[in-house]
BAMI-951145 format. One record per residue: residue in three letters; residue number from 1; x, y, z of N, C-alpha, C in turn. Coordinates in pm, whole numbers, plus 50000, padded with zeros to 5 digits. Layout:
N
 res   n  n_xx  n_yy  n_zz ca_xx ca_yy ca_zz  c_xx  c_yy  c_zz
 ala NUM     X     Y     Z     X     Y     Z     X     Y     Z
...
END
This chain:
98
 res   n  n_xx  n_yy  n_zz ca_xx ca_yy ca_zz  c_xx  c_yy  c_zz
 met   1 85578 10296 14380 85562 10167 14443 85448 10178 14544
 ser   2 85347 10091 14531 85234 10097 14624 85263 10011 14747
 glu   3 85223 10065 14861 85245 09991 14984 85118 09920 15024
 lys   4 85132 09798 15069 85018 09720 15117 84994 09754 15263
 lys   5 84869 09786 15295 84837 09815 15434 84841 09685 15514
 ile   6 84911 09688 15624 84922 09570 15708 84856 09600 15842
 ser   7 84771 09511 15883 84702 09528 16010 84797 09495 16125
 pro   8 84756 09529 16248 84840 09494 16363 84866 09344 16373
 leu   9 84781 09265 16312 84799 09120 16316 84901 09072 16212
 gly  10 84945 09164 16125 85047 09128 16029 84997 09094 15890
 arg  11 84867 09099 15867 84816 09072 15733 84687 09150 15711
 ser  12 84652 09167 15586 84530 09240 15553 84409 09148 15569
 trp  13 84290 09210 15576 84168 09131 15587 84151 09043 15463
 glu  14 84185 09096 15346 84170 09019 15223 84253 08891 15227
 glu  15 84373 08902 15281 84459 08783 15293 84401 08684 15392
 ala  16 84356 08735 15506 84297 08647 15608 84170 08582 15556
 glu  17 84087 08661 15487 83961 08609 15433 83986 08493 15338
 lys  18 84085 08506 15253 84118 08400 15157 84167 08273 15225
 glu  19 84228 08288 15343 84274 08172 15418 84160 08105 15494
 leu  20 84063 08185 15538 83956 08134 15622 83835 08081 15546
 phe  21 83810 08137 15427 83688 08103 15353 83720 08058 15212
 thr  22 83632 07974 15159 83647 07932 15020 83600 08044 14929
 pro  23 83641 08041 14802 83593 08143 14708 83440 08145 14699
 glu  24 83378 08029 14711 83232 08022 14706 83168 08091 14826
 glu  25 83228 08071 14944 83176 08136 15065 83191 08287 15057
 ile  26 83303 08332 15003 83326 08475 14987 83225 08534 14889
 ala  27 83203 08466 14778 83107 08513 14677 82966 08518 14735
 ala  28 82928 08416 14811 82794 08414 14872 82779 08528 14971
 ser  29 82880 08554 15050 82876 08663 15146 82863 08798 15076
 glu  30 82940 08817 14970 82933 08942 14894 82796 08961 14830
 leu  31 82736 08853 14784 82602 08860 14725 82499 08898 14831
 arg  32 82507 08836 14950 82414 08871 15058 82426 09018 15096
 val  33 82548 09067 15105 82570 09208 15139 82509 09298 15032
 ala  34 82527 09264 14906 82472 09343 14796 82320 09344 14799
 ile  35 82259 09228 14822 82113 09219 14826 82057 09301 14941
 ile  36 82113 09285 15059 82064 09359 15176 82085 09508 15155
 gly  37 82198 09546 15097 82223 09687 15067 82117 09745 14975
 glu  38 82078 09669 14874 81973 09714 14781 81838 09725 14852
 leu  39 81809 09631 14942 81683 09637 15017 81678 09762 15105
 ile  40 81788 09791 15173 81794 09910 15258 81775 10035 15173
 lys  41 81845 10041 15061 81835 10156 14970 81691 10174 14921
 ala  42 81627 10066 14880 81489 10073 14831 81393 10118 14941
 arg  43 81413 10067 15063 81328 10107 15175 81342 10256 15203
 gln  44 81465 10303 15204 81490 10444 15231 81437 10533 15119
 glu  45 81452 10490 14995 81400 10567 14881 81248 10579 14886
 lys  46 81181 10477 14937 81035 10480 14952 80993 10559 15076
 gly  47 81091 10598 15158 81061 10672 15279 80995 10587 15387
 leu  48 81024 10458 15385 80963 10367 15481 81055 10341 15599
 thr  49 81000 10339 15716 81074 10292 15833 81072 10140 15832
 gln  50 81156 10081 15912 81152 09935 15926 81015 09893 15979
 gln  51 80961 09969 16071 80830 09938 16129 80721 09938 16022
 lys  52 80719 10043 15939 80616 10054 15835 80633 09943 15731
 leu  53 80756 09915 15692 80780 09806 15598 80730 09675 15656
 gly  54 80758 09652 15783 80710 09531 15848 80559 09519 15845
 glu  55 80491 09630 15870 80344 09629 15866 80294 09597 15725
 leu  56 80360 09652 15624 80317 09631 15486 80340 09488 15436
 cys  57 80444 09424 15488 80477 09291 15434 80451 09177 15532
 gly  58 80414 09209 15656 80385 09104 15752 80508 09040 15814
 val  59 80618 09115 15815 80742 09066 15877 80771 09160 15995
 arg  60 80805 09103 16109 80830 09187 16228 80947 09283 16205
 gln  61 80933 09402 16259 81038 09504 16247 81170 09452 16300
 thr  62 81165 09378 16409 81290 09327 16468 81362 09233 16371
 his  63 81286 09157 16294 81347 09066 16196 81410 09148 16082
 ile  64 81340 09253 16038 81394 09339 15933 81523 09406 15982
 ala  65 81524 09453 16106 81643 09517 16162 81760 09419 16168
 arg  66 81734 09297 16214 81842 09197 16222 81895 09163 16083
 met  67 81804 09156 15986 81843 09128 15849 81930 09242 15795
 glu  68 81889 09366 15819 81964 09480 15769 82102 09492 15834
 arg  69 82115 09445 15956 82245 09448 16024 82331 09328 15988
 gly  70 82276 09235 15913 82350 09116 15874 82355 09009 15980
 glu  71 82268 09019 16079 82266 08920 16188 82186 08796 16153
 thr  72 82101 08807 16051 82022 08693 16007 82009 08699 15855
 val  73 81993 08585 15794 81974 08577 15650 81828 08538 15626
 pro  74 81753 08622 15552 81612 08590 15530 81596 08468 15440
 asn  75 81492 08389 15468 81464 08280 15374 81395 08339 15252
 leu  76 81377 08260 15150 81322 08309 15024 81182 08367 15042
 asn  77 81097 08301 15118 80961 08352 15138 80962 08489 15204
 thr  78 81047 08507 15305 81057 08636 15373 81109 08742 15277
 leu  79 81211 08709 15200 81266 08802 15103 81160 08848 15004
 leu  80 81081 08755 14953 80975 08791 14858 80869 08879 14922
 lys  81 80834 08852 15048 80738 08937 15120 80788 09080 15132
 ile  82 80917 09094 15161 80977 09227 15180 80989 09301 15047
 leu  83 81019 09230 14940 81037 09294 14810 80908 09356 14757
 ala  84 80794 09292 14781 80668 09336 14721 80633 09482 14753
 pro  85 80627 09524 14881 80592 09663 14907 80700 09763 14864
 leu  86 80819 09715 14835 80925 09802 14787 80919 09820 14636
 gly  87 80825 09748 14572 80813 09755 14427 80927 09685 14356
 lys  88 80985 09586 14422 81099 09513 14366 81061 09367 14344
 thr  89 81141 09299 14265 81122 09157 14241 81259 09090 14239
 leu  90 81259 08961 14244 81383 08884 14238 81403 08836 14096
 val  91 81521 08861 14041 81552 08821 13905 81676 08732 13908
 leu  92 81667 08619 13840 81783 08531 13827 81846 08559 13691
 ala  93 81975 08584 13694 82044 08616 13569 82164 08525 13552
 asn  94 82197 08496 13432 82314 08416 13400 82436 08504 13412
 leu  95 82528 08469 13501 82646 08551 13525 82767 08508 13444
 thr  96 82755 08399 13368 82870 08355 13290 82888 08447 13170
 gln  97 83012 08475 13137 83041 08559 13023 83039 08474 12896
 gln  98 82989 08534 12793 82979 08459 12666 83077 08510 12566
END
């Protein structure tokens, strides 16, 4: 029998999250986390500091740092600027199962 971990507040984060946010909001949040995680990974794989990446793409290091910490969400133009020196691109894919 598996036991459910209960926080001091009496419920798990997953339960609270489902009460506080819509499924669409949860999906959008998870997608943002995944995208930022991939950007951080690509930056580190290239051996770039936030400062150097900022110089290469014309985005201030402080903005990159806030984005990586999840404190700000980059707009599409900023995201595309950051992707270029990382050798990455944005791809839209159909997520529906066939």
